[in-house]
N, C-alpha and C positions, 0 to 999 in steps of 0.2 A: 504494500500500500504506500502511495506517495505521501511524503510529509506535507502537512498543510502549510500554506503560505502565511496565514495569520492565525493566532489563537485569540478568541474573544472570551473574556472573563466577565461573568455577570454575577455580582453578589446579590443574593435574594433572601428574603424573609417574608413568608406568607404573601407571596406574589402570584397566587394561582389565577387571579383575574387578569393581571397585566402581562405576565410572562408569555402566555401563548401568542400574543400579538407581536411581541419582539421576536420570538423564535420563528414565527411565520415570515416576518420581514427578512430574517437572515437565511431562511431555507434555500433561496436561489444560489447562495454561495457554494453549496454542495461541499465537495472534497477540498475546496480551497481553504475552508475555514474549519478550525477545531473550536467547538462551542463548549465552554466549561461553565456550569452553573455551580457557584459556591454557596451552598445552602447553610444558613445559620440556625438550623433547628426549626424549620417551618412546621406549624401545626396543621396546615392545610395540604392541598395536593400539589404544592410547588414542585417537589422532587419527582413525583410520578409524571407530571406534565413535561418536565424537562427531559426525562428519559424517553417518553413517548415521542418527543420531537428529535430524538437522536443525540441529545446533548450528554456530555459527561457530567455526572453529578458528584460533587465532593461534599461530604459532611464537614462542617466547620463549627468552631465556637462562634457565638454571636458577636457581631461587630464588623463594620464594613472594612476596616483596615486589615484585620486578620483574615477575613474572607477573600479580600483582594490578594493578599500575600500568598495565601494557600492556592488560589487559582493560578497565579503566575508561576508558582513553583511546579505545578503540575503541567503547565503548558509546554508544548514541544516546538512551536514555530519560532521563527526569528523576529517576528513582529507581534507585539502584544497590544490588544485593544480592550479597553475597559468601558463597559456600558452599564447604566442603571437598568434594572428589570422593568421599570415603567417607561422606558424610552421607546421611541419608534424610529425606524431607519428608512427614510424615503429612497426611491430607486436611484437617484443620482448619488446619494451618499453611499448606498450599497456598492455602486460601481467604483467609487473612490476607495472604499475599504478593500475591494478585491484587487486594486492596483497598488496598494501599499507595499513598500519594500524596506529593508533595513536602511537604505540610503535616505529615506524620508526623515530619519532622526526621530523627532517627536512632535506632537501637535494636538490640536483639538478642533472641533467643528463649531459651526455657528448655532447658537442655542435658539430654540423656539419652544416656549412654554405653551401648553394647551390646556384650557380649562374654561370656567365660566366667567372669571373676573375680566372686566374690561381693561384692567391694568396690565394684564399679562403681556400684550404686545410691547408695551413701554418697558416692562421689566426685561423682556427678551433683548430688546435693542440696547438697553443699558448694560446688560451682561456681555453682549457682543463687543461693545466699545471698550468696556473695562478690561476684558481679556486681551483685546488687541493692544491696548496701551500698556498693560502691565506684564503681559506674557504669562498670566496665571489664569487658569480655568477651573471651573468646578465640575463635579461628576456629571451634572446635567448636560454638559457639552460633549461627553465622551472624551476619552484620552487614548492616544496611540503612542507607542514608543518601541524602538528597536530593543531587542533582548539585551544587546551589548550596553546601550545607554541605561536601561533599567537596572542592570546589575551594577554598573558603575555608580549610579546614584544611590545604591543601597536598598532599592525597592521602596514600597510604601512604608511610612513610619508606623511604629507600633503605638498609635494613639487613638483615642476614641472619637475624635472629631477633628475636622480640618485636615484630614489625611490627604485629600485631593490637592488642597492649597500647598501643603508642605511638599508634596511630591513635585508639583510644578516648580516650586522654589529650588528644589534640589536639581531638577533637570535643567532649569534656566541657567544655572551656574556652569553647566557643561556645554550647552548649545542653545541657540535661539529657536523658539518653537515656530511651527507653521500654523497660521490661523486660517483654516480652510473655510471656503465660502459655502460648502455643502452643509445641510442642516442635520442636527439631531433634535427630534421632537420629543420633549419630555413632559411628564405630567405636572400640571400646576395645582395638584390636589391640596398641597399644604397651603398655598395662597388662597384657594377657594375655601378651605376649611377654617383657617384662622384669620382670614381677612388679608387682602393684598397689602395695604399700607402698613399694618402692624407687622406683617411678615418681613417686608422690605426693611423697616426700621430695626427689627430684631437681627436680621442677617448682617446689616451694616455694623451694628453694635458689636456683634460677635466677632466679625472680621477685624474691627479696630482693636478690640481687646486682645485678640490673638496676635495681631501685629505688634502690640506692646508687651507681649510676654505672658499673657494669661494662660493658666493651666487648661489644657484641652478637656480634662475631666470636669472642671467647673463650667466650661462652655457647653459641654454635653448636657449637664443638668439644666442649664438655662434654656437650651434649645428644645430638649425633650420634656422638660418639666419634672424630671425625677433624677 
């Protein structure tokens, strides 16, 4: 069997509703892609759905960082792609994924949040500009990186929040990112559930606190309320 060109790692926890949509989007990649669902102990049908779609399922301790690290450790391709379970991959983005090679270094996609709030298009554009100016993206945008760069950066940090931001900081020290024009469509369910403006304010506060050295565990409690 030929080695896949890319390994796509999806951390998941109770994503039986969203995960089938993402896996259906990725299905046309066929043997080009190795799909790894790193399950953090789901109580629903997440693991079964992933297996039914031909994905490799890894049992993991709960926590996005540890799930991402475990998925990357199990991956066999020279390009790693990290996607959220509630993301969608449009056809043009799928084609770009299929064309990724180690020479692309690392980068991320243009975010598009989808939901009920009328503020989500504004949030999406702000995220896109922020990531282009800073060279730092969040998991909602997808992240791809060559295996060599991933290992040189030390992989995802072992922390409970802001692991995506810290990973980008590490990678940015090694190489400039590519800010791709193709979209990753991600769920705006947190904005819909908690209110767009309050969620925007909370996220900016958390990022500022992290920037000035706050403990990720304290930020995790503020973000999740526990």
